[in-house]
Every structure is written in structure tokens, then in C-alpha cells.
C-alpha positions in Angstrom: 35.6 96.4 48.1 37.6 94.4 45.6 36.2 91.5 43.4 38.1 88.9 45.7 36.4 90.3 48.9 33.0 90.6 47.2 33.1 87.2 46.3 34.0 85.7 49.3 30.9 87.6 50.9 27.9 85.7 51.4 26.2 87.9 48.6 29.1 87.3 46.1 28.7 83.3 46.5 25.0 83.2 46.3 25.2 85.2 42.9 27.9 83.0 41.9 25.5 79.9 42.5 22.6 81.3 40.6 24.7 82.2 37.6 26.0 78.8 37.6 22.4 76.9 37.7 21.2 79.5 35.2 23.7 78.5 32.8 23.2 74.8 33.5 19.7 74.8 33.1 20.1 76.7 29.8 22.3 74.1 28.4 19.7 71.7 29.6 16.8 73.4 27.5 18.8 73.5 24.5 19.4 69.8 24.3 16.4 67.4 22.6 15.4 64.2 24.5 12.5 62.3 26.2 11.1 62.6 29.5 11.3 59.9 32.4 7.5 59.1 31.8 8.1 59.1 27.8 10.5 56.8 27.8 8.6 54.6 30.3 5.5 54.8 28.0 7.6 53.8 24.9 9.4 50.8 26.6 5.8 49.5 27.4 4.5 49.8 24.0 8.2 47.9 22.9 7.4 45.3 25.1 3.8 44.4 24.2 4.9 44.4 20.5 7.6 42.1 21.2 5.5 39.6 22.9 2.7 39.8 19.9 5.9 39.4 17.7 7.2 36.3 19.2 3.8 34.7 19.7 3.2 35.1 15.9 6.5 33.5 15.0 5.9 30.8 17.5 2.6 30.0 15.9 4.1 30.1 12.4 6.9 27.8 13.1 4.7 25.4 14.7 2.2 25.3 11.6 4.9 24.8 9.2 6.5 21.9 11.2 3.1 20.2 11.4 2.6 21.0 7.8 6.1 19.0 6.8 5.1 16.3 9.0 1.8 16.2 7.2 3.1 16.4 3.9 5.7 13.7 4.6 3.3 11.1 6.2 0.6 11.7 3.4 3.2 11.4 0.5 4.4 8.2 2.0 0.9 6.3 2.5 -0.1 7.5 -1.1 3.2 5.9 -2.5 2.5 2.5 -0.6 -1.1 2.1 -1.4 -0.4 2.8 -5.0 2.3 0.0 -4.9 -0.2 -2.6 -3.3 -3.0 -1.6 -5.9 -0.7 -2.0 -8.6 0.7 -5.2 -7.5 -2.5 -6.8 -7.0 -3.8 -5.8 -10.1 -1.1 -7.5 -12.1 -1.1 -10.6 -10.1 -2.0 -14.0 -11.2 -3.8 -15.4 -7.8 -4.1 -13.7 -4.4 -2.7 -16.3 -2.3 -4.1 -15.6 0.9 -7.0 -17.5 2.9 -10.5 -15.8 2.4 -11.6 -13.8 5.2 -8.7 -14.2 7.5 -6.7 -10.9 8.1 -2.8 -11.3 7.9 0.1 -8.8 8.2 1.3 -10.1 4.8 -0.2 -9.9 1.3 1.0 -12.7 -0.6 0.6 -12.5 -4.5 1.7 -14.9 -7.2 2.9 -13.6 -10.6 3.1 -14.9 -14.3 6.7 -13.8 -14.1 9.0 -16.1 -12.0 11.4 -13.5 -11.3 8.4 -12.0 -9.2 6.9 -14.6 -8.0 5.8 -14.8 -5.5 5.3 -11.4 -4.5 5.2 -10.4 -0.8 4.3 -6.9 0.6 4.6 -6.7 4.7 5.6 -4.4 7.3 8.6 -5.5 9.4 9.3 -3.0 12.5 8.4 0.3 11.4 8.9 -0.2 7.5 6.8 -1.8 4.9 8.7 -4.0 2.5 8.1 -5.4 -1.0 9.7 -8.6 -1.5 9.7 -10.3 -5.3 10.8 -13.8 -6.0 14.6 -14.3 -4.9 15.2 -10.4 -5.2 16.2 -8.6 -1.5 13.1 -6.7 0.0 12.9 -3.2 -1.0 11.8 -0.6 1.6 8.4 1.2 0.6 8.6 3.7 3.4 12.0 5.8 4.9 12.9 6.8 8.4 11.1 9.7 8.3 7.9 7.8 9.3 7.0 5.0 11.3 4.4 1.9 10.4 2.1 1.6 13.5 -0.2 -0.7 11.6 -0.6 -2.8 8.5 -2.8 -5.5 7.9 -4.8 -7.1 4.8 -7.7 -9.3 4.0 -8.5 -11.2 1.3 -12.3 -11.3 -0.2 -13.6 -13.3 -2.9 -16.6 -11.5 -5.0 -18.7 -13.3 -7.2 -17.3 -14.1 -10.8 -13.9 -14.9 -9.5 -12.3 -11.5 -8.8 -10.4 -11.3 -5.5 -10.3 -8.0 -3.5 -7.7 -7.4 -1.2 -8.6 -4.8 1.8 -5.5 -3.4 3.4 -5.3 -1.1 6.5 -2.4 0.9 7.5 -1.2 3.8 9.6 1.8 6.0 9.4 3.3 8.2 11.9 5.7 11.0 11.4 9.1 10.0 13.1 9.8 13.1 15.5 9.6 13.0 19.1 8.9 16.6 19.5 5.2 17.4 20.5 4.6 19.9 18.0 5.9 17.3 15.1 3.1 14.4 15.9 1.0 13.4 13.3 -0.5 10.4 11.8 -2.8 8.7 9.3 -4.4 6.0 8.5 -6.0 4.5 5.5 -8.1 1.8 4.1 -7.8 0.8 0.7 -9.4 -2.1 -1.6 -7.6 -3.3 -4.3 -9.0 -5.8 -7.2 -7.1 -8.4 -9.2 -8.2 -7.8 -12.7 -5.8 -9.5 -14.8 -6.6 -13.2 -16.3 -5.0 -15.8 -14.2 -2.2 -17.8 -14.6 -1.8 -20.8 -12.6 1.5 -22.4 -11.4 -0.3 -24.8 -8.7 -3.0 -27.2 -8.7 -6.6 -25.7 -8.8 -9.0 -27.2 -6.5 -12.8 -26.3 -5.9 -13.7 -25.2 -2.4 -16.3 -28.2 -2.2 -16.0 -31.7 -4.0 -19.1 -32.0 -6.8 -20.7 -29.0 -6.2 -18.9 -26.3 -8.9 -18.9 -26.3 -12.3 -16.5 -25.4 -15.0 -18.6 -23.3 -17.4 -22.3 -23.9 -18.1 -24.6 -24.8 -20.9 -25.2 -21.3 -21.6 -21.8 -20.1 -21.4 -19.4 -22.9 -22.2 -15.6 -22.8 -22.3 -13.8 -23.0 -25.9 -11.1 -25.5 -26.5 -9.4 -27.7 -23.8 -5.7 -28.9 -24.1 -4.3 -31.2 -21.8 -0.8 -33.0 -22.2 -1.9 -35.9 -19.6 -4.9 -37.7 -18.5 -8.2 -36.7 -18.1 -10.2 -38.5 -15.5 -13.9 -38.5 -15.5 -16.3 -40.1 -13.1 -19.3 -39.3 -14.9 -20.4 -39.4 -18.4 -18.4 -37.7 -21.3 -20.5 -36.1 -24.1 -19.0 -35.2 -27.7 -21.1 -33.1 -30.1 -24.4 -31.4 -29.6 -27.7 -32.8 -28.9 -26.3 -35.9 -27.0 -27.7 -37.0 -23.9 -28.5 -40.3 -22.2 -26.6 -42.5 -19.5 -24.2 -44.0 -21.4 -20.7 -43.3 -20.0 -19.3 -41.8 -23.3 -21.3 -41.2 -25.9 -20.3 -39.1 -29.4 -22.4 -37.4 -32.3 -19.4 -37.5 -34.4 -16.3 -39.2 -35.3 -13.6 -40.7 -32.7 -10.1 -41.0 -34.5 -7.0 -42.2 -33.5 -3.8 -40.9 -35.0 -1.7 -44.2 -35.1 -2.6 -48.1 -36.0 -1.3 -49.0 -32.3 -3.7 -47.2 -31.0 -7.4 -48.4 -30.2 -10.1 -48.7 -28.0 -9.5 -50.8 -24.9 -12.5 -53.1 -23.8 -12.8 -55.4 -20.9 -14.2 -58.7 -21.0 -16.4 -60.4 -18.8 -13.5 -62.6 -17.6 -11.6 -59.5 -16.7 -9.1 -59.5 -19.6 -8.6 -56.1 -21.4 -8.2 -56.2 -25.1 -7.2 -53.3 -27.4 -9.5 -53.5 -30.3 -8.3 -52.0 -33.9 -8.0 -52.9 -37.6 -5.6 -54.8 -39.7 -4.4 -53.8 -42.9 -7.4 -55.2 -44.9 -10.0 -53.1 -42.5 -10.9 -56.3 -40.2 -11.3 -55.9 -36.8 -8.4 -57.3 -34.7 -7.6 -57.6 -30.9 -4.7 -57.8 -28.5 -4.5 -58.7 -25.4 -3.3 -55.6 -23.1 -3.5 -54.5 -19.3 -6.2 -52.9 -18.3 -5.9 -49.0 -17.8 
């Protein structure tokens, strides 16, 4: 029987198939690779590690965003508080009603170019306005001012204290970017006062300017001095006389003198002539 006949026989076909399978298995064994179970295990490990990496990255990004918002809000609220303290300390007068909370800090300054100085919130921004200059924004669009109020308090000794309450929030609608900060500060006016308006006591005839133990120095007036009580001149002077002097009263011009009112209601200027004799001249009563 030839090859052809044997191949076509049943035994020949079976032998050919076995040889082919053996050859394929031999080639498969010689190849490097993973089994199906090993591949599934590796995929599961990779999935778990990926989940942890994504969670860590998300947390890190959230913390970084919150830190950025926190830094921005704290920086701007610190800057506003520094400006408020400096302006109050350098002011001549805190022109605010004592004990009344308001949304504007009104300060009077010695320099006319900076008088008055206003610090206030408009919309979501804090502004500084001095004199006739245009308002300057103390905060930018990165934050929103949600609260700004000030209250003036007068302390013993004449010092003015301004209490300021303000709140700033980061300007971002994302839930992860929400951050706000509130601050309460107190600023005191420490410089000497310069007045550009009338000075009135809070209560009539109840307050003094200086005292016997702590008197003021020299006083200079360019216009009238009206006194309803007694004027004392010099030390060691007392009594109920309207004006008493323990020293000389002088006049710099011969046309000046002492005006006295007679019993008839007429007023006379009392002076002296060239020879030193007293002379009177009828004048209008002051």
C-alpha cells in the first residue's frame, strides 16, 4: 500500500492529526505569556491602584485650591486692615457719631488734599477715597466683601478708637473653592488733632479746658474772646471781680484803652493824653 493509500485510510488520518496537534502544542509551550487567571489578577490589582491614585490626586487638587482661596482672602483682608489702621492713626479727627455703627469710616485730615478721607464698601469692594480724588479699590475681583461696618468709641483722655468688622469671601462658585474669613480690628487715633471746624463740648458749662494742676500753655486768638465768668490774670488771684490781674495790662496804641459804661448807659473810652492825664472819649458800647 502506498503513502497515498495509507494517508487516506483511517489509521493514517488519525496519525496525521496527532502529529499536527503535537507540533502545535510544542510551539505553544515554547512561547512566554500569562495564563488567564494571572491576567485577571493583574487587571484587578491595576484597577485598585488606579482608584487610590485618582483619590489621592483629587484630594491634593482640592487642598491646593482651598489653600489658594485661603491665601487670597487672608492677604486682602490683612491689606484692608493695615490701611484702616494707618488712616485712623494719621487722622486729625474721627468724624463719626460715638457708639453708632455705620458702613463708612469718615476721617478728617490735616492735609487738604486728603481731607476728608472715607473708607467704605460699595457692592462687593472696599474703597478708599481722599479729598477730591477718585476712589481707590482696596480689594480686587478675586474676593467679595460680604460685611463692612465701623463703630467709633471715645476713650478717656480724648483718644478715638474705631472698631471695624469685615468679612471677605473667595469669589468662585465651585463648591471646593468656597472660603471666607471674618476679622474684627480696633484702630486708635494717636496723632495730635488739627481742627478745621468748630469745637463744641458735649454738654454746656460742664467740661473744662485744662485744669489748675494741668494748665495749657500760651493761647493765641485772632478774633474775640467772650467770657461769661471771671477772667484771672497772673497767679495767686481770686475773688468775684469780673476781671482781676496780678500784673500789668498794656495797650499797644494810644487810640486804644479801656471802655467803661456810665450809669446813664453811655460808654467812654478811657485813655491818657500826651501829658499823662486821663481822658475819656464817647464811644459806642461794645
